[in-house]
N, C-alpha and C positions, 0 to 999 in steps of 0.2 A: 503494500499499498503507499502510496505518495500523496503529499501534501504540496500543494503551490505555494510555491515561495512568497506571492503576492499576501497570503492570508495573515494578519497580524498575529503576533506570538504575544503572550500573556506569562511572564515570570513567574512561578511560582517555587520560594525555596524551602526545600524539606531538610533542615539541620539537625546537627546531633544534640542533645540537652547539655548544659555546660558540666553539669556532672561527668558524661561520658567523654568530654574532651581532654583526657588525661591518658598518659602512655597506658596500654595494659603490659605491657614488658617489665619498665622497670618503675613504673607506678610514683614516680616522681615529677614528671615533665609534662608541662602542655602541649597538646599536640598544635602544629601550626597549619594551616590551610595550604593545601599544595595543586591544587585543582578542583575540577568537578565533573559529576557525571551528567549528563544532559540527556534525557528520553521525552519525548513528544506522544502526547495525546489529541486527537480531535474533537472538539467540542462545539456544539452549535447552540445561539440564544435564539429562541424562539420569536417570533414576530411579535413586536411592542406597539398598541396603539394607543394614542394619545389625542387630546384635543387643543389644538392651537388658539389659543385666545389672542386677536389681534387688537391691542389696546392702541386708540390713538386718543391723547388728550385734547381737550379743546380749550382755546383759549379767547377771551374779549377782552375789550377795552372797557375799564373801571368807570373811566370818565363818561364815554359817551354811547356804551354799547351798543353801537354802530355795527360791529361785525363779529360772527364768530369763525375762528378758523382751525382747522383740522387737517392734520398731515392726509395725502392720499394713501390708500392702499397701495402696497407694492403690486406690481402687475402679475396679473393669475393667469394659469393656462386657461379657466375656465371662468370668468368674471361671475360673482355673487354663487359659484357653487360651494360647497363644504369641501369641495376635494382639494386636498394641496398636491402639488407635485409627486410627493412621495406615496399618495395614496394612489395615482393616477398611475404611476410607474409600475408600482405593486401589481396592479389589478392588469395591465397590459402587460407586463412579464408573465404572470401568471397564464395570459390566455395565449399570448403570441410566441411564448418561448415555452413555457412547460404543458402546453396544451390543453389547460383546464377551462372548459366552459365557463360561461358567467354565472350559469345558474349553479354550478357545482361550487363556484367561489362564493357564492352567496348563502347557500345552505352548510356547507361542509368547511369553508375557509372564514368567512368574514364573521359568521354569527357563532361560531367557537369562540372568537376574539371580542366578542361582545359587539359588533357592529351590524346593525339592521339597515342595510341599503337593497332595495326592489332591483332585480335584475333588468328593469325597465330602464332605471336610472343608469346602472353603470353600462348599459349597452349606451345610451345616451353619452356618457361622457367619453366613450371609445370613439365614438363617431366624431365629438367635439375635438378629442385628439389628432384622429385622423386629418380632420381639416387643418390644424395647429401647425402640424408638421409640413404641410403643402411646399413652403417655401424652402426646406430643406430638399425634399424630394425633387422640385426641381431643378436645385442645384447639381443633385444627384445625377439626373438624366443628363445635363451637360456634359459633366464629366464623361457618363456612359459614352454618349454619341461622339466623343473624342478618340475613344479606345479606335486601333484597328483590327481588333476582334471580337465580336460579339456572340455569345450562344443563347439561343432562345429555345423555350420549349413550352408546353400548355398544359393544364388540366382542369377537369369539370369542377364547378361549386355550384352549388342549389342556391337562388334567392326567392324567396317566398312571395314578396311584393315586389312583381315586376312588369311596368307596362305592356298589355300586349302579348304576356306569356302566361302560361299555366305556372303554378307553383311546385307541379313535379317536375317540370323542364329544367335542362342544365344551362347554365352560363359557364364562361371561362376565367379561370386566373392563367395571366401569361406571365412569363418569368424572363428576365434578359439578365445576363451576366457578363459584364466587360472586363477583358484583358488583354495584354497586360498595360494595367495604367500603373505608371509609377507609386509604389509603395502600397499600393491598395486595391482594392477589388470592389466593383461596384455592384450590387445586386440588387434588381427592381421588380416588383411586382405591380401588375395591373390588370383591374378587373373589366371586364367586359362581356354583353350578352351573347356577343358572337364569336363563333370561332373561324369566319371566314378570312380570305386573305387581305382584307382592308384593315384588319386589324393591327399586325406588323407592320404593314406602310405606315399607319398613322403614327406606332409609337416609335419606327425608327426614321422619322423624318429627317433627313439631312444626314444622314449617315454615311460613311463612305470606309467600306474594308470588308473583312470577312466575317459572313455571317454562316454561323455553323449551326444547323439543326439536323433533327429525322428527317425522314421521308416524307412528311407529311404534305400533302401537294398546297396547303392553304399559305404556305412559304413562297411557291413559285412565284408570287406577283411581283414580290418585292426582291426576288432575286434576279428579275428580269430587269431591274432598273439598272442606271448607269452608275456606276462606282462600287456596287455590290458584287461581290466574289462568294458565291455559294458553297457552301462545305459540307460534305455530309458526314456520318456517323458512322464509324465501324464497329460499335458496341450493337447497333441494331442489326447489322451486318451477320456479324458472331451469334448475336440471338437466334436468329433465324436458321443458320446449320445447326445451332446446337438442337431447335426444336426438331430438324430433320434426324439428327442422331437419335432424339429421343423417340422419335417413331419409329425407327427400325426394330426388327422383330428381336426377341430376346436371344441375347449370344452372339448378335453380328456385330464384328468389330473392325470392320472393314468398308469401305466403298466410297462414292463421290461426298458425301454429306462429312465423313471423318477426312476427308482430303481438303475440303474446303476450310474445316475446321484448323487443319494444321497450318495451312498457310497462312491464315489469319494469327494463329498463334505465333508464327515465326515473328510476324511483324510486329506484335505487342511484345514479345520479348526485346526486341530491339528496342523499342522505347523504354521498357523497364532498365536497361543497360545505359542508357544515356539520360536518365530524368535529372540527373545534377550537372549535367553539363551546359554549357552556354549555349545560349540561342543559336551563334555561327557555328559551334561545334554540332549541335543536334542535325541543322541544315546539311552541313558536310557529311556526317554519317548517314543520314537519310538516304542522300542522293547517291553514294557508295553504295549500301547495302539494302535499303528498302526497295529501293527503286527496281532492283535486279529481283528481288522475289515478287513485286509487284506485277512486272514482265512476266515472269511463269505463270503466276495467277490468272494472267489475261489469256496466254496461252490456252491453259487449261478450260478457263471458261469457256472462252469461243468452241473448244472441242466439246464440251460437254450441255452447253444447251441444247443443241440439235435432239442431243439424245436422251433427255430427261422431259417425260411430262409437265407442262406449266402447272399443272392444277396440283400437283402431289406437292408434300412439305420442302422435299429438296428442289422441286422445280420452281417454288415461291423464293426460296433461299437465292437460288441461282438470279433468278429474274430482278430479284431486288439489287443484287450486287452487279449486273448488268446495267440496269437502268439508272443506278446513283454513282456508276463508276467515275465519272470524270470529278464529280463533287469529292467523291472517297477519296483519291489519290492527292486531292490538291494540301494536303498537309505536309508533303514533302516540300511544297514551294519555300514555307519559311519558318526558321526554327522555333517562334513562339506559337504558331499552330498545332493544335492536339489532333489526334485519331479519330476522338469521339467526343460526345456531345454529354458526356457523365458531369460535367460541372455544371450544365444547367439543370439535369435530373438529379443531380445531388442539392443542388440550392431549391428546387420546390419541394423536396421532401419533407422539410417540417412542416408546409402548409398541409400538403397530403394529410401526416399524422395528426395534424390539429384538426382537420377537417371530420376524421373518424370520430371524433369527441363531439364537435359541436355540430355538424350535421350539415349545417345550412346558414346563411345570413339573412336575417329578415327583410331587409330592404337594400337597394343599391348604395343609399350612403354610407350602411355597414359595411358591403363589399368594398366600396372605394376605401373605407377607413382602415379596413383589414389590409388591405394592398399595401396602403402609406406604410402603414406599423410593421407588416411584418417585411418592407422593404430597409426598414431604417434599422432593425435588431438584425436582420441576417447580415446588413452590410455591417454594423459594429460587431458581431460575432466574427465576420471575416478578419476584421481588422485587430482582434484579439481582445475587444472591451467586453466587462461585465454589462448585461443587458439593462438589470436594473439601476444600478450607478447611469450609465450613460444615458437612460429615458428620464431620469430624475433631473441630471443636469439639464437637458433639452426642456424638459418641462418646465424647469425654473427659470432659464434664461432666456429662450427664444420670446416669452410675452414683452421680455424688457429690451430685445433686439430693436435698434432704430436705423442701423445702416446694413449695408449688402456684405461688409466687412464682419459685423457681430453674428450674422449668419453662417456665414462660412466657417467662422471659428467653431461652431457647432458639427459641423460634419465629422462622421466618425474617424477618419483618419487625420483631423486635427487634433484630437484629443489627446495623441500621446506626448503632443508637442506643446500642449497649453499648459 
């Protein structure tokens, strides 16, 4: 077991009684301290709830009594609300980091601590928090669009109150991950009722560079735009060959499905060997080694395609590889490119896990708020920040921000230098 070095240490000394600080050998000389033994245990202090009383003295003139002056309240994340930045950060961390739905927080967390707050109230708080952090999300998108490489993926979400749609119909949460951005990674979530190709066109307006996605046809429209270079995902190609392997009769250990897997595994083996190399070294090794394997794979693919029925599992794997070929081999063009889109799939996983618990968003406003807050906490995590502490800082400082520089200072990657 290991403890993170950033955890505070509380020193507790367990000393000998004074009468025992005498030499047991000669019995006449006092012992002197020569060092110490230190062992560590992990402790936890449960959440502490308190009521903050904001006291503002009133002042008046004794002579004319013409005016009464009182200091203004400090800027609040939700003016007029009982919720402090700390409480809002606690609830947001519970839902968007720990996957605790608001109703569970109401019934099993807040009530146990002696706090009675209705779920409808906490839901409205999260909507307001999502609106509050919009300036930060806008700046994060500016940084995202400046990247030479963006990974995209999408997953479904259910929104109960959505204009023109039934409650049981599906909407979508889109994720975009930008790299390599100097010293930080940007992860953005966006809600949209549609899964059409117009969504990535809207989200990535102004972007020029490599766009890595799976084989979903919805990305075709943006892939045709000038300045966009579409890149495929080898993880999806490998997955289809793996399905073909699983579909073989028991005991069969050879065949085209295994051959396709073997070629792809060779390519991934090279990537594991060069994972710590510089971008220049990666590009050079890919040109020398990966290109040769890809050439062999292409020859094997051309020979295998006419021999395999297209509707079989193997046929589907071969056709996916063939249709995506030009996009799949592009990772060899630059050292900073990746073989697969796993970065986006891993980024969207916390949302998918949370969705299993809270099941749906009640409104579009709630879905948009979730997108903004997921964007903030996931980017903060990628920057090595503790989610609660970061959200509390944002909810405290953002309402008082007056300039663009004030807002920029709250971006996740600027916290380590603040």
